N, C-alpha and C positions, 0 to 999 in steps of 0.2 A: 473371025470370031464365031461365026455361025457354023462353020464347018468343023471346029474343034470341040463343040459342046457335046456331041454324042460320045466321042471318045473319053471325055472326062467323066461323064455319068456312068459309063460302063464299069468303072472301078468301084462303084458303090454297090454292086450286086453281091448277094450272099451265096456262097458256094456250099450247097447242101451235101455235096459228096466229100467235103474235107472232113478228116477225123476230129471228133469232139474231144475236149480235155478229159471228160470222165472216162472215156474208153481208152485212155492212153495206158501203156504198160505200167508206168509208175503208179497210177491210181489203182489199177487192179492189184498190184503187189501190196499196196497199203491196206486195201480191204481185206485181202486174204490173210495178211499178217494180224489184223485186228480180230478176225474170226478165229484164228488159231490161238491167239492169247486168251479169248473168251472160253474156248474149249479147254484150254489148259487150266484156267482158273476154276472152272466147274469141276473138272476132274480132280483138281487138288482138294477142293472142299468135300467132294464125295469120298475121296480117299481118306481125308482126315476124319470124316464122320464114321467111316467104316472101320478104319484102323487106328483111330485115336485111342490113347490109353483109357481104360475104364476107371471110373471113380470107385474107390473102395468105400463101401457103406456097411452099416450095421442094420440088421433087420429084427423084427419081432413078429410073432404070429398073432393074427386077430383071433381072439378067443370067444367061443360062444358063451352066452349068458342065460341059457335056458333054465339053469337051476336057481338063479337069484330072483326073489320075488319082486316083480315089477321091472327088473333090470333089462330083460330081453324083450319087453313089450314095446310096440311101436306107438308113436305119438299120434293121437287122433286129432286133437286140436288144443289150442292154448287160450287162456283168458286171463285178464288182469283183475285184481281185486284187492281187498284189504283184510287184515286180521282183526276179528272182532271177538267179543266174549258173549256167549249165549246168556249168561247170568251177569247182569250189569244193573246198577242202581245209582240214582242220585239220592243220597241219604239226607233226609230232612228231619225237622223236629216235629213233635206232636202238638206243641204249644208255642205261642209266640214269645219271644224274649231276647235279651241281649246276650251274645256269645261271650262268656267269661273266660273259657279255656278251650284251646284246640290241641289235642294230644297226639296228632298224627301229622305227617308231612307227605308230599308226593312220593310214592314208592313204598310207603310203609306197608308191611304185611300184617294183616289183622286176623283175629279169629272171630267166630260168630259170638255176639254178645259183648265184645270188647268195647269199652267206652272210647268214643272218638272225640267228643267235645262235651262241654258242660255249660249250660246257661246260668245266668244269675238266678239263684234259687233261695235267697234269704227268706222271702215270704213263705215259700212252700216248706222250707225247713222249719220255720216257726210254727206253721200250722200243724205240721207233723208232731212236733214236740208237745204242742197244746193238746192234740188228740191223744197222745200217749199219757199225758198227765190226767186227762179226763178218764181214760181207761183205768189208770191206777186208782183214782178216787172211786170209780164205780166198783172196782174189785174189792176195795176196802169196805165200801157200803154193803156189798154182798156178804163179806165175812162177818160183819157186824150183825146183819139180819139173820144169818145162819146161826150165830151164837145166841141171839135173842130167841130164835125159834126153838133151839135146843132147850134153853131154860124154860120156855113156856110149855114145851112138851113134857118136861120132867114135872113141872107144877101140875099140870093136868093129870098126869099119872098118879101123883100122890093124892090129889083131890078125889079121884075116882076110888082109890083104895079106901080112904077115910070115909067117903060117903057110903061105901058098901058096908062099913062097920057102924055106920050111924053116928060118926064123930063130927061130921061137917054137914052143913045144911045144903039143900039143893041149890040155893042162890050162889053159895061159894063155889060149888061145882060148875055152875053155868058160867061164872066169871072166868074160871080157869080154862074152860073149853073155848070161850070167846077169845081170851088172850092167846091161846095156842093157834087158833084159826087166823087171827090177825098176824101173828108172827110168820106163819107159813106164807101168807099173802105178801108180806114185806120181802120175804126171800125170793118169791117169783118176780116181784117188781125189781129187786136188786139184780137178778139174773138178766132180765130184759135190758136193764140199763147197761150192764156189762156188754151184752151183745151189741147194743147200739154204739157204745164207745169203741168196741173192736172194729166195727164197720167204719166208723169215722177214722180210725187209725189206718185202716186199709185204703180208704179213699185218699187220705192225706199222703200215704206212702206212694200211691199211684201218681198223684200229682207231682210229688217230689221226684219220682223216677223219670217222669217225662222230661225233666230238665237235663237228663243224661242221655246223649245221643249215642246209640250203640250200633255196632256193625250187624247187619241183617244176615250175613253169611261169611264164610271164610273167603278171603281174597286180598287184594292190594288196592291201595289208594291211588287213583289215577290223577286226580286233580283236586285242588282245594277250591271251594266255591265261596267261602266266607272267611273273614279274618276276625280276630278277637276284637270286640267292641261293636261289631255290626249287629243289627237286629235281624233275626231270622224268624221265619214264620212258615207254617205249612202251606199258606197260600200267599205267594209274594205279591207285593203291590205293583201296580202298573207303572208307577213312577220310578221304580228301582230303589226305593228307600229301604226295602226289606229284602232279604235273600230267601230263596225257597229251599236251599240245601246248603250243607256245610262242606260236604265232599262228594265226589263221584268215585265209586269203587267198582271193581269187577272181580269175578271169580276166575283166576287164571287157569284153573283146571278145566274150564269150558271154552278155551280158545279154539276158534275155527276160522275158516276163510270164507268170505262171501265174494263170489266171482260173478261178473256179468258176462253171460254167454250170449253171443248173437243169436237171435231167435231162428235164424236160418240154419243154424248148426246144433240147436238144442236137442234135436232128435237123436244125435249121436251120443248123448249123455244119458245115463240111467243111474238110479240109486244103487249104491254098493260098488260102483265102477271104481277101479283103481286110478290113482292120480299121484302126481309129484308136485310139491310146492317148493318154489325158489323165492326166498326173500330178497328184496332189492338190497338189503343191507349185507347179505351173505350170498352173492351170486354163484359161488362155487359149491354150495351145499344144497342138496336136494333132500327134502323131507317126505317120506312116504305118507300117503293119505288115501282117503276114499270119499266118494260122494255120499253125503249124509241125507241131503234133501234137495229136491228141485221145487222151488216155490211155484205154486200153480197160478201164476199170473205174470204178465209181461209189463215192461215199462214202455209205454207207447212213445215217449220222447226219445229214448235211446235205442228202442227196438231190441232190447235185451231181456233175458230171463235170469233171475237171480238163482244161483246154484250154491248151496252151502256144502263145504268140503271140510271134513274133520281130519285132524292129524291122527296117524296111527299111534305115535308116541310124541308126547309133549317135550319141548326142549326149552331150557331157560333162556335161550337167545330169542325166542319168539315173544314179541310184545304186541299189545293191542295197537291198532291203527297203523301197523307196518304195511307198506305196499308189497304185493307179491305177484308172481306169475304162476298160474296153475296149469299144469300139463295133464291132460286126460289121456290115459293109456288104454290101448286095445285090450280086450279080454283075452286070457290065455286060450290057445287052441290045443286040441288033443293031437297026439302024434299022427293019427290017421288023417287029420285035417291039415297037417303041416304043409304037405305038398300041394294042397288045393288053395291054401291061403295066399291072397295077393299082397299081404302085408309083409314087407321085407324084415328078415330077422335082424336083431341088434347084436353087435359084437363089442368086445372090449379091446382097446388098444392103449399103449402107453401114451401119456400126455405129450412126451417128447416127439411123437410122430406127427403132430399137428403143425401145419404151416398156413400162412395166409397169402393168397394170390387173388388179385383183382377184387379185394374187399370181401372175400369169402374164405372159409376154412377148407383146406385141402390136405391130402396125404399123398405120398408117393408109394405106389405099389410096385414090387419087383415082378415083371412079366418077362420071362426069359432072361436076356441080358440088358434089358432096358428098364428105366424108371418111368412109370406111367402116372400122370397126375389125375386124381379123382377128387371131386368136390364132396364134402361130407357135412353132416349136421351133428356135431358133438354135444354132449351134455356130461357134466362131471360125474365121476364115480370114484369116490375117495380122494386121496391127495395126489396120486401120481398116475391115475388112469381116467379114461373117458369112455363114454358109451357112444357108439355110432349106430344110428338106425338107417339102414340102407347104404349102398355104395360099396360095402365090403361084405365078403363072405367069410365064414369061419375058416381058419387055416391059411388065409392069404398072408403074404409077407409084406409088411410095411417098413419103410425106412425110418429109423429113429435117429435123431440128431443129424439131420441131413447136412452134408458138407457144402461149402460154398461152391457155387457154379452148377449145382444140381438143377436141372430143368426137365420139362417133359421130354420124353424119348431119349434122355441121356443114357449112354452106356454105363453100366454099373457092374461092380464085382462084389459079391457078398463076402465079408470077412469070415 
């Protein structure tokens, strides 16, 4: 047993000179075959990319917009805001009273001086009629006094003639003169009474007119503040028992935009600067405008400066309190400065050239025989075209109505 042990253990040694399975001819052949197949696949894809049939596409030229006012200008910054009216008023009454009639509704277009509402005015109307009656009585008294004065003047004249002929005594002449003087005095008193009565009529007329609430300017009614039967007053009560106004109205001819511009960028804005306004209600329409005023104070809580932007032309679609986005445009540059300007020119392209990729707007530009994808920032220009600021140069060809399968670097053939 002891003599056989070494011979048995010798069979357990590793022979390092024996060929490994990995270096066997079969393994080498398999590896070479896999490498050859990979090279063939790569060559196939390269061949297909180079010699694959090109997609047939339609193109359009990017057009320069230098002649359109504001169209070729680059965007400096944007700010959100609201449409407001410079001329706006809460129309109230001059006297307290109960609203008897309301003659307008929200949206009513009114003219200056038009009656908007009427308060209960029976007392004022009665006072006016009484004053008019008193005036009529005073005028009748004046007519009577004038007639008496005329008669007294004639009697005095006859007495003076007869006294000159010695036919009447001095006493009779004195009585005629006194009667004439008294008649003249009564005429003056009657005239004063008439003036007083006319003043009372005017006062009663004013009080009566105060019960009619009239429009202070041309405009539109934005909101009703009171209903028929409610008590309105120039000074509303703190408990809400009386209203301070019957309607709120605005002059729609004075509509403009108030935009909040971050105070860190307000230095880029100046009065008269061109701008474009986009209403949230009509995102595809851009309204030309200009900066009317920069309010000389900032809002410390929002860190913004209020900028007032006026429309170049008013549009009936623009309504007060609409939300807007205002785009401030760069000032135009002279031809000599065009080459020095760092602001990219804007061009116009068909709306059908726009595509969306990775959440942004892109277009495909034909460069040689390839379609190259470029990111752009479009804004509407009419119904079928858009403006692109930067990313495209005038004259470049963009693919419109891109076919399925078009991607970046795809071979294309222009129809």
